[in-house]
C-alpha positions in Angstrom: 27.1 13.9 -0.7 28.8 16.0 -3.2 29.1 19.8 -2.7 28.7 22.3 -5.5 31.3 25.0 -5.4 30.5 28.2 -7.4 33.7 30.0 -8.1 34.8 33.0 -10.1 37.8 33.2 -12.4 39.3 35.4 -15.0 38.0 35.2 -18.5 41.2 35.0 -20.6 39.3 36.3 -23.7 38.2 39.6 -22.0 41.2 40.2 -19.7 43.3 43.2 -21.0 46.7 42.7 -22.3 49.2 43.3 -19.6 47.3 41.2 -17.0 45.4 44.0 -15.2 43.3 41.8 -12.9 41.4 44.7 -11.4 39.9 45.7 -14.7 39.2 42.1 -15.8 35.5 41.1 -16.3 34.5 38.2 -14.0 32.1 35.4 -15.1 30.7 32.4 -13.2 32.1 29.0 -14.0 29.7 26.6 -15.7 29.6 22.9 -14.7 27.5 20.0 -13.4 27.0 18.8 -9.9 28.5 15.4 -9.4 28.3 13.2 -6.2 31.7 12.0 -5.1 32.2 8.3 -5.0 31.7 7.2 -1.4 34.5 4.7 -1.7 36.9 6.7 -3.7 40.5 5.7 -2.9 39.5 2.3 -1.4 40.4 -1.0 -3.0 37.8 -3.7 -2.5 39.1 -6.7 -0.6 36.8 -8.9 -2.7 38.2 -7.7 -6.0 36.5 -5.8 -8.8 34.1 -8.6 -9.8 30.5 -7.6 -8.9 28.1 -10.1 -7.4 25.1 -7.8 -7.7 22.6 -7.3 -10.4 22.8 -4.2 -12.5 20.5 -1.4 -11.3 18.2 -1.9 -14.3 18.0 -5.7 -13.6 17.4 -5.0 -9.9 14.5 -2.7 -10.8 13.1 -5.2 -13.3 13.3 -8.0 -10.7 11.4 -6.0 -8.1 8.6 -5.0 -10.5 8.3 -8.5 -12.0 8.2 -10.1 -8.5 5.5 -7.7 -7.3 3.4 -8.3 -10.4 3.7 -12.1 -10.1 2.8 -12.1 -6.4 -0.2 -10.0 -7.2 -1.4 -11.7 -10.4 -0.1 -15.2 -10.4 -1.6 -17.7 -7.9 1.4 -20.1 -8.0 3.9 -17.2 -7.3 1.6 -15.9 -4.6 1.7 -19.3 -2.8 5.5 -19.4 -3.0 5.5 -16.2 -0.9 2.5 -16.6 1.3 2.9 -20.3 2.4 6.2 -19.7 4.3 4.7 -16.5 5.7 1.6 -18.2 7.0 3.6 -21.0 8.7 6.0 -18.5 10.3 3.7 -15.8 11.5 0.1 -17.0 11.5 0.2 -17.7 15.2 2.1 -14.5 16.1 5.5 -13.9 17.6 6.8 -12.4 20.8 9.9 -10.6 21.9 11.0 -11.6 25.4 13.8 -10.6 27.7 14.6 -11.6 31.3 14.9 -8.0 32.6 11.5 -6.7 33.6 12.5 -3.1 32.9 13.8 -4.0 29.5 10.7 -6.1 28.8 8.6 -3.0 29.4 10.6 -1.1 26.7 10.2 -4.0 24.3 6.4 -4.2 24.9 6.1 -0.5 24.4 8.0 -0.6 21.2 5.9 -3.6 19.9 2.6 -2.0 20.7 3.4 1.6 19.7 0.6 2.8 17.5 3.1 3.8 14.7 5.1 0.5 14.9 2.0 -1.8 15.3 4.3 -4.8 14.9 1.5 -7.4 15.1 0.0 -5.8 11.9 3.1 -4.6 10.1 5.4 -7.5 10.7 3.7 -9.8 8.2 3.9 -7.1 5.6 7.6 -6.5 6.2 8.4 -10.3 6.0 6.2 -10.6 2.8 8.1 -7.7 1.2 11.4 -9.2 2.3 10.5 -12.3 0.2 9.2 -10.3 -2.8 11.9 -7.6 -2.9 14.8 -9.5 -1.3 15.6 -6.6 1.1 14.2 -4.3 3.7 15.3 -0.9 5.0 13.7 0.6 8.1 14.8 4.1 9.2 14.6 4.6 12.9 13.4 7.6 15.0 14.6 7.7 18.6 13.2 9.8 21.4 16.4 11.4 23.0 14.7 11.7 26.4 13.6 8.1 27.1 15.1 6.2 24.1 11.8 5.0 22.7 12.2 3.8 19.1 9.8 4.0 16.2 10.4 2.4 12.8 9.9 4.0 9.4 10.0 2.4 6.0 12.1 3.0 2.9 10.9 1.4 -0.3 13.7 -0.7 -1.9 13.0 1.1 -5.2 14.3 4.3 -3.6 17.6 2.8 -2.7 20.3 3.9 -5.1 23.5 2.5 -3.4 24.4 0.4 -0.5 27.9 1.2 0.8 29.9 -1.5 2.4 32.9 -1.5 4.8 36.1 -1.1 2.7 37.8 -3.5 5.1 34.9 -6.0 5.2 32.8 -6.2 2.1 30.1 -8.3 3.6 29.2 -5.6 6.2 27.0 -2.8 4.9 27.6 0.6 6.6 25.3 3.0 4.7 22.4 3.4 2.4 22.1 6.1 -0.2 18.7 7.0 -1.6 17.8 8.2 -5.1 17.3 11.9 -5.6 13.8 13.2 -4.8 11.9 15.9 -6.7 14.0 18.6 -5.1 17.3 16.9 -6.1 18.1 15.9 -2.5 19.7 12.6 -1.5 19.3 10.9 1.9 22.2 9.0 3.5 21.3 6.6 6.3 23.8 4.9 8.5 23.2 1.1 8.8 22.7 0.1 12.4 25.2 -2.1 14.1 24.4 -3.1 17.7 27.7 -1.9 19.2 29.9 1.1 19.5 31.6 2.7 16.5 34.9 1.4 17.8 34.1 -1.9 16.2 35.0 -0.3 12.9 38.4 0.9 11.7 39.2 4.6 11.7 38.7 5.0 7.9 35.3 3.1 8.1 34.2 5.4 10.9 35.2 8.4 8.7 32.9 7.1 6.0 30.0 6.4 8.4 30.2 10.0 9.6 29.1 11.2 6.2 25.8 9.3 6.6 24.2 12.0 8.7 20.5 11.7 7.8 19.7 9.0 10.5 20.1 5.4 11.3 18.4 2.4 9.6 18.1 -1.3 9.7 19.0 -3.1 6.5 18.3 -6.8 5.9 18.8 -8.9 2.8 18.1 -12.4 1.7 19.2 -14.7 -1.2 22.5 -12.8 -1.4 26.2 -13.6 -1.2 28.8 -12.4 1.2 30.0 -9.9 -1.3 26.5 -8.8 -2.5 25.2 -5.5 -1.5 21.6 -6.0 -2.5 19.1 -8.8 -1.8 17.2 -10.8 -4.4 13.6 -11.8 -4.6 12.4 -15.4 -3.8 10.6 -15.1 -7.1 13.6 -14.2 -9.3 14.5 -17.8 -10.2 11.0 -19.1 -10.8 9.6 -15.9 -12.4 9.8 -17.1 -16.1 8.5 -20.6 -15.2 5.5 -19.4 -13.2 4.6 -17.0 -16.0 5.0 -19.8 -18.6 2.8 -22.0 -16.5 0.1 -19.2 -16.5 0.3 -18.9 -20.2 0.1 -22.7 -20.6 -3.2 -22.7 -18.5 -4.7 -19.9 -20.6 -3.8 -21.8 -23.7 -5.6 -24.9 -22.2 -8.7 -22.8 -21.6 -8.8 -21.9 -25.3 -8.2 -25.5 -26.3 -11.1 -26.6 -24.1 -13.3 -24.0 -25.7 -12.5 -25.7 -29.0 -13.4 -29.0 -27.5 -17.0 -27.8 -27.0 -17.2 -26.9 -30.6 -18.2 -29.5 -33.3 -19.2 -29.7 -36.9 -21.8 -31.8 -38.8 -20.3 -34.1 -41.3 -22.9 -35.1 -43.9 -22.2 -37.9 -46.4 -24.4 -38.3 -49.5 -24.3 -41.7 -51.0 -23.7 -41.9 -54.8 -24.0 -38.1 -55.2 -21.9 -36.3 -57.8 -20.4 -32.9 -57.4 -23.4 -31.0 -58.7 -25.8 -32.8 -56.3 -23.4 -32.2 -53.4 -23.3 -28.5 -54.1 -27.1 -28.4 -54.5 -27.6 -30.2 -51.2 -25.0 -27.9 -49.5 -27.1 -24.9 -50.5 -30.3 -26.4 -49.1 -29.0 -27.8 -45.9 -28.9 -26.0 -42.5 -27.5 -27.0 -39.2 -30.3 -28.4 -37.0 -31.0 -26.4 -33.8 -30.6 -28.3 -30.5 -33.4 -30.7 -29.7 -34.7 -30.8 -33.3 -35.5 -33.9 -35.4 -33.7 -34.6 -38.7 -35.3 -37.0 -41.1 -33.5 -38.4 -44.2 -33.2 -41.6 -46.1 -30.4 -44.1 -46.3 -28.6 -42.1 -48.9 -27.7 -39.4 -46.4 -25.6 -39.8 -43.2 -25.1 -37.2 -40.5 -22.3 -37.3 -38.0 -21.1 -34.8 -35.3 -17.3 -34.5 -35.3 -15.4 -32.9 -32.3 -11.6 -32.2 -32.3 -9.3 -34.5 -30.3 -7.2 -32.1 -28.1 -5.2 -34.8 -26.2 -6.4 -33.8 -22.7 -4.3 -36.5 -21.0 -1.1 -35.1 -22.6 -2.1 -31.6 -21.5 -2.6 -32.8 -17.9 0.8 -34.5 -17.8 2.5 -31.3 -19.3 0.8 -29.1 -16.8 1.9 -31.3 -13.9 5.5 -31.2 -15.2 5.6 -27.4 -15.4 3.9 -27.0 -12.0 6.2 -29.5 -10.3 9.2 -27.8 -11.8 8.3 -24.6 -10.1 7.1 -26.1 -6.8 10.2 -28.4 -6.6 12.5 -25.4 -7.1 10.7 -23.7 -4.2 10.7 -26.9 -2.1 6.9 -27.1 -1.9 5.3 -30.5 -2.3 2.9 -31.1 -5.2 -0.1 -32.0 -2.9 0.2 -28.5 -1.3 -1.0 -27.0 -4.6 -3.9 -29.1 -5.5 -1.9 -31.9 -7.1 -2.6 -35.2 -5.3 -0.3 -37.5 -7.3 0.6 -40.8 -5.6 0.5 -39.3 -2.1 -0.8 -40.9 1.1 -0.5 -39.7 4.7 2.9 -41.5 5.3 4.5 -40.1 2.1 2.9 -36.7 2.7 4.5 -36.4 6.1 8.0 -37.3 4.8 7.6 -35.0 1.7 6.9 -32.1 4.0 10.1 -32.4 6.0 12.4 -30.6 3.4 9.8 -27.9 3.1 9.7 -27.2 6.8 13.5 -27.2 6.9 13.5 -24.4 4.3 10.8 -22.5 6.2 12.8 -22.9 9.4 15.8 -21.3 7.8 13.8 -18.3 6.8 12.2 -18.2 10.2 15.6 -18.3 11.8 16.6 -15.2 9.8 13.4 -13.4 10.8 14.1 -14.4 14.3 17.6 -12.7 14.0 15.9 -9.6 12.5 13.5 -9.2 15.4 16.1 -9.9 18.0 18.5 -7.4 16.4 15.8 -4.8 16.5 14.9 -5.7 20.1 18.5 -5.3 21.1 18.6 -1.9 19.5 15.5 -0.9 21.4 17.1 -1.8 24.7 20.4 -0.1 23.7 18.6 3.2 23.1 16.8 3.0 26.5 20.2 2.3 28.2 21.9 5.1 26.3 19.2 7.6 27.3 19.7 6.7 30.9 23.3 5.7 31.5 25.2 6.0 28.2 26.4 3.4 25.6 26.4 -0.1 27.1 28.9 -2.8 26.2 27.8 -4.9 23.3 28.1 -8.0 25.4 25.9 -6.6 28.2 23.5 -9.4 29.4 20.6 -6.9 29.5 20.7 -6.7 25.7 19.7 -10.3 25.3 16.4 -10.6 23.5 14.6 -13.7 22.3 12.0 -13.9 19.5 9.6 -16.7 20.4 7.7 -18.4 17.5 5.0 -21.1 17.9 5.4 -24.5 16.3 4.9 -24.4 12.6 2.7 -27.6 12.7 0.9 -29.6 15.2 3.5 -32.2 16.3 2.6 -35.9 16.1 3.7 -37.0 19.6 2.6 -40.6 19.5 5.8 -41.9 17.9 8.0 -39.8 20.3 6.0 -41.0 23.3 6.5 -44.6 22.3 10.2 -43.9 21.7 10.5 -42.3 25.1 9.2 -45.4 26.9 11.6 -47.6 24.9 14.6 -45.3 25.6 13.9 -45.1 29.3 13.6 -48.9 29.5 16.8 -49.4 27.5 18.7 -46.8 29.6 17.7 -48.5 32.9 18.9 -51.9 31.6 22.2 -50.4 30.3 22.9 -48.6 33.6 22.2 -51.8 35.7 24.5 -53.8 33.4 27.2 -51.2 33.8 27.2 -50.3 30.1 26.1 -46.7 30.5 26.6 -43.9 33.1 23.6 -42.2 34.7 24.7 -38.9 33.1 24.7 -40.3 29.6 21.3 -42.0 30.3 19.8 -38.7 31.4 21.1 -37.0 28.3 19.5 -39.7 26.1 16.2 -39.3 27.8 16.4 -35.5 27.6 17.0 -35.7 23.9 13.8 -37.6 23.3 11.9 -35.4 25.7 13.0 -32.4 23.6 11.1 -34.0 20.6 7.9 -33.7 22.8 8.5 -30.1 23.4 10.0 -30.4 26.9 13.5 -29.0 27.2 15.5 -30.7 30.1 18.9 -30.0 31.5 20.3 -33.5 31.9 22.8 -32.6 34.7 20.2 -30.6 36.7 17.5 -33.2 36.3 19.9 -36.0 37.4 20.9 -34.1 40.5 17.3 -33.3 41.3 16.3 -36.9 40.8 19.1 -38.1 43.1 18.0 -35.6 45.8 14.4 -36.7 45.6 15.4 -40.4 45.7 17.5 -39.8 48.8 14.5 -37.9 50.4 12.2 -40.8 49.6 14.6 -43.3 51.2 14.9 -41.2 54.3 11.2 -40.9 54.6 10.7 -44.7 54.1 13.3 -45.5 56.7 11.5 -43.2 59.2 8.2 -45.0 58.5 9.9 -48.4 59.1 11.2 -47.3 62.5 8.1 -45.4 63.6 5.2 -47.1 61.9 1.9 -45.2 62.1 -1.4 -46.6 63.3 -2.8 -49.4 61.2 -5.8 -48.5 59.1 -9.1 -50.0 60.3 -10.3 -53.1 58.5 -13.4 -53.0 56.4 -16.5 -53.4 58.7 -14.8 -52.5 61.9 -16.4 -49.8 64.0 -14.6 -46.6 64.8 
């Protein structure tokens, strides 16, 4: 943040000749307040080429994306469909330490945080705006964490590490009504020693609190994120305009004119008849002789061509967003088999975004645990096992297990044959079976399962040998008396 220095100096026009400073009239210097460049004196390792949008383009992108999400059904689905698949069933943060789990649960259920309610909003806005900034408020006594929210429109500058341009270190806001600027330090789950000394000096100037800062659709040298709707914005708007045009065209389709042909009439008779004739009301009867012919004419709007054009525009947008046509009311040539295969690329893209959201939540959870440990014992090591947090998401779709069940049976049979033939080790066979079991949602450790199976097999052989040496009493035959 810049500092305004109000200084006094001699006015050369009013100072007396001879340089008598004591008798000189003093005036205040005039000037403007200018914020110093946060990275003055540093040379970017990535060069001078910018990979970000201009501030004006960034603002326009946000406003356009928000408008399209709110007013355009196709753009709304591009944002809401991934959100529903990722978060419709909820998400949990888990850790193996019971004490740390208590801190995580308290953070999640805090009446201000309300993560079950606010998380979908945060992920939605991450998609719309391309970035999220959450200032944090930490209780210094017990380390409890609460999250705030900073509108991306209020972010003026994101400062990056001069030694590592892909690492943001601070967020500077625009000036408020009082002319004040806030400087938030971007959270890194580790001690300040992970940065170089000059980077630490820059981070010390961000003294208005800490914040989380996440971006999507960006590059390594980008400072700001980009909306999921930036690329398809013009196309979804064009598709909307096309549909409104089709509505007007279909209104014309409902209109028609009466074409009246007068046989053998000259121009004077045609004009006379035109003055006399009126359009018949609906359901009325028109009587005329063979010299007059009435015909209703409607415009030909080419509805088939319009349907083909509409499908072309819609699929261009949906294809760019990796969403199948039949997910947006267009059946096309789709059956269940092709529908399943067409959905796989979509779920891969959704999984990539879910993985990023998973990272966000685990990063926040790690920070929550760090603050609790700092309040009790001081700064923990960044590799401390107690900091391990897992965000657990449910399956995106109901998994079709029939084909994997059939595959498991075939793999088990094949593995047994290969082991008996000496073509495969038991360890490799267990790994093959575990890989197929994973498709059914059962995670197995091949080495541990093989060891446990050998132990159980040895126990069964021992028990069988004991039964052979000391057989028990024979069961009574049917009909025998006790």
